[in-house]
C-alpha positions in Angstrom: -4.3 -20.3 -2.7 -1.5 -22.5 -0.8 0.7 -20.7 1.5 4.4 -19.9 0.1 7.5 -18.9 1.8 8.8 -15.4 1.5 11.0 -12.9 3.0 9.7 -10.4 5.8 10.0 -7.6 3.2 8.1 -9.3 0.7 5.3 -10.1 3.2 5.2 -6.3 4.4 5.0 -5.2 0.9 1.7 -7.2 0.4 0.2 -4.7 2.9 -1.2 -1.6 0.7 -2.2 1.7 2.3 -5.4 2.1 3.9 -5.7 -1.8 4.4 -8.2 -3.2 7.2 -5.3 -5.1 8.9 -5.8 -7.5 11.8 -3.0 -9.0 14.1 -3.4 -12.1 16.2 -2.3 -12.2 19.8 -3.9 -13.0 23.4 -3.8 -11.6 26.9 -0.7 -11.1 28.9 1.3 -9.9 26.0 1.5 -13.1 24.3 1.8 -14.0 20.6 2.0 -10.4 19.1 3.8 -10.2 15.6 5.8 -7.4 16.8 8.6 -7.9 14.5 6.4 -7.6 11.4 4.8 -4.4 12.9 8.2 -3.0 13.3 9.1 -3.7 9.7 5.8 -2.5 8.6 6.3 0.8 10.5 9.6 1.3 8.7 8.1 0.6 5.4 6.3 4.0 5.4 3.0 2.3 4.9 0.1 4.8 5.8 -3.7 4.9 6.6 -4.0 1.5 8.1 -7.3 0.4 9.7 -6.2 -1.9 12.7 -8.5 -4.5 13.9 -7.7 -6.5 17.2 -10.0 -7.9 20.0 -7.4 -7.0 22.3 -5.0 -4.5 20.6 -1.7 -4.2 22.1 2.0 -3.2 21.6 1.8 -4.1 17.7 -0.8 -1.5 17.4 0.5 1.2 19.8 3.8 0.7 17.7 2.3 1.3 14.3 0.3 4.5 15.8 3.6 5.8 17.0 4.9 5.6 13.7 2.1 7.4 12.1 1.1 4.2 10.1 -2.6 4.2 11.5 -5.8 6.1 10.5 -8.4 4.2 12.5 -8.7 1.5 15.2 -11.4 -1.2 15.6 -10.8 -3.0 19.2 -12.6 -4.0 22.4 -9.6 -2.9 24.2 -6.1 -1.3 23.4 -3.5 -1.1 25.8 -0.5 -2.9 27.2 -2.5 -4.8 30.1 -0.4 -5.4 32.9 2.3 -2.9 31.7 -0.2 0.0 31.7 -1.7 2.2 28.9 -0.6 2.3 25.2 1.1 5.8 25.3 1.0 6.2 21.5 -2.5 5.3 21.0 -3.7 7.5 24.2 -1.8 10.6 22.8 -3.1 10.1 19.2 -6.8 9.4 20.2 -6.9 12.6 22.6 -5.3 14.6 19.6 -7.9 13.3 17.1 -5.1 12.1 14.9 -6.8 8.5 14.6 -10.4 7.5 14.5 -11.1 5.2 17.5 -13.9 2.5 17.2 -14.8 0.7 20.2 -16.7 -2.7 20.6 -17.6 -5.0 23.3 -15.5 -8.3 23.2 -18.6 -10.5 22.3 -20.0 -7.9 19.7 -16.3 -7.9 18.2 -16.5 -11.6 17.8 -19.8 -11.7 16.4 -18.7 -9.6 13.4 -15.7 -12.0 12.6 -18.4 -14.8 13.0 -20.6 -13.4 10.3 -17.7 -13.0 8.1 -16.4 -16.4 8.6 -20.0 -17.7 7.7 -20.2 -15.5 4.5 -23.5 -13.8 5.9 -23.7 -10.0 5.9 -24.7 -9.5 9.6 -25.3 -11.4 12.7 -28.1 -10.6 14.9 -26.9 -9.5 18.6 -28.3 -8.2 21.9 -25.2 -7.1 24.0 -24.6 -3.4 22.8 -28.0 -2.5 23.6 -28.0 0.7 26.2 -24.6 1.7 25.4 -23.2 4.6 23.2 -21.5 1.7 21.0 -24.7 1.3 18.9 -25.0 4.9 18.0 -21.1 5.5 17.4 -20.8 2.7 15.1 -24.3 3.5 13.5 -25.5 -0.2 14.0 -28.8 -1.1 12.2 -31.4 -3.2 13.6 -33.4 -6.1 12.4 -36.7 -7.9 13.5 -36.8 -11.6 14.3 -39.1 -13.0 11.9 -40.2 -15.7 14.2 -40.6 -13.9 17.6 -40.7 -10.3 16.5 -37.9 -9.2 18.9 -35.7 -6.0 17.7 -32.0 -7.2 17.6 -28.9 -5.3 16.6 -27.4 -6.2 13.1 -23.8 -6.5 13.6 -21.9 -6.4 10.2 -19.5 -9.0 9.0 -15.9 -7.4 9.8 -14.1 -6.6 6.6 -10.3 -7.7 7.0 -8.0 -7.2 4.0 -4.8 -8.6 5.7 -4.2 -10.8 8.9 -0.9 -11.3 10.4 -0.2 -13.9 12.7 2.9 -14.9 14.9 2.8 -18.8 15.4 5.0 -21.5 16.8 5.4 -23.7 13.9 4.1 -24.0 10.1 5.2 -25.8 7.0 6.2 -24.4 3.9 2.7 -24.7 2.2 1.1 -22.6 4.9 -0.2 -25.3 7.3 -0.1 -23.9 10.8 0.5 -26.3 14.0 -1.3 -25.7 17.0 1.2 -25.6 19.9 1.0 -28.4 22.3 0.4 -25.8 25.2 -2.2 -23.2 23.6 -2.5 -20.1 25.9 -5.1 -17.3 26.3 -7.8 -17.0 23.6 -5.6 -18.9 21.1 -8.6 -19.8 18.9 -9.1 -15.8 18.1 -6.0 -16.0 15.9 -7.2 -18.7 13.7 -10.8 -17.1 13.5 -9.5 -14.1 12.2 -6.9 -15.7 9.9 -9.7 -17.5 8.1 -11.7 -14.3 7.7 -9.0 -12.4 6.1 -8.7 -12.1 2.3 -5.0 -12.5 2.7 -3.3 -14.3 5.7 0.4 -13.9 6.6 1.9 -16.3 8.9 5.1 -15.6 10.6 6.7 -18.8 12.2 8.9 -19.2 15.0 10.1 -22.4 12.9 9.3 -23.9 9.5 9.1 -27.8 9.5 6.7 -30.6 8.5 3.4 -30.8 10.4 4.0 -33.3 13.3 0.4 -34.1 14.1 -2.2 -33.7 11.5 -4.9 -33.7 14.2 -3.4 -30.3 15.5 -3.6 -28.5 12.3 -5.0 -24.9 13.1 -5.0 -23.4 9.5 -4.7 -25.3 6.2 -2.7 -24.3 3.4 -5.4 -22.4 1.3 -6.3 -20.2 4.1 -2.7 -18.8 4.0 -0.9 -16.7 1.4 2.5 -16.0 2.8 4.7 -17.9 5.2 7.7 -16.1 7.0 10.2 -17.9 9.1 10.7 -15.3 11.8 12.4 -16.6 15.0 11.5 -14.4 18.2 9.0 -12.3 16.0 6.8 -11.9 19.0 9.7 -10.3 21.1 9.5 -8.0 23.5 6.0 -9.9 24.0 5.9 -13.7 24.2 5.1 -16.9 22.6 4.3 -19.8 24.8 5.8 -22.2 25.5 8.8 -21.0 23.6 9.4 -17.7 25.6 7.7 -15.1 27.8 7.5 -11.3 27.6 10.5 -9.2 28.2 9.1 -6.9 31.0 12.4 -4.9 31.2 12.4 -4.0 27.7 8.9 -3.0 27.6 9.2 -0.8 30.8 12.5 0.4 30.3 12.7 0.8 27.0 9.4 1.0 24.9 7.1 2.8 27.3 9.3 5.6 27.6 10.1 6.0 23.9 6.1 5.7 23.0 5.4 8.0 25.8 7.9 10.8 24.2 7.1 10.3 20.8 8.6 12.3 17.9 12.3 11.8 17.4 12.7 9.8 20.6 10.4 7.0 19.3 11.8 6.9 15.7 15.3 6.5 17.4 13.7 3.5 19.3 12.3 2.0 16.0 15.5 2.5 14.1 17.3 0.6 16.9 14.8 -2.1 18.1 16.2 -4.9 16.0 19.8 -4.3 17.6 18.1 -4.2 21.0 16.3 -7.5 20.2 19.5 -9.3 19.0 21.1 -8.1 22.4 18.2 -9.2 24.6 17.9 -12.7 23.1 21.7 -13.2 22.8 
């Protein structure tokens, strides 16, 4: 199905309760689809099963809004800005199910899904609690007889990416200066049953050799300038540490009414910060 331009509200409505949802984004607080996450939090969607190799502010925000049932990550925090307060609080209270993976094993599950196979044989989790906690099965190598872990293909119902540029048909252009783990976004975008692309700008693809996702791999396109704020989107803008440290972290740590007030006023804060 070719991508189609729609409003943010229409794209959010495409995420059902209980969906396995994946977000794009790399290290150092980059490429996080935070504006989409805020809109999703305000929509009242519940029971989300969030997937990300390096979960960050977008996931913590949804947890703080009570929208998340489980997390599936190799890491979930705010990296140089510290822990993710809403995640830490909900995990300690048993309010969400926490599923932890090694980075390589997490990618293995996506690779299996991308190749259309039910599992991929793997080695790295041996000797850890991960195998038991995730109830991973083993398989025997038919050629050498070695016992290997069978990492199941990852189910992703919806994927949301914040990108620099896309066209109206869903073709996504790779930035001239890709940043950390840029290729993760496009792997998870191909795996998902439904992919939503939030673009800083819409326009014709300028270099066909730099197409990262093609139209049939994208279902919805939303024009969403500054959609990663208060995280960054290289090379257009960097993270906003003053907002993250001074506003987001205190509200997330407090939770309850203070976090609800933060969420209600976040768009106004964004407009003030980007003015």
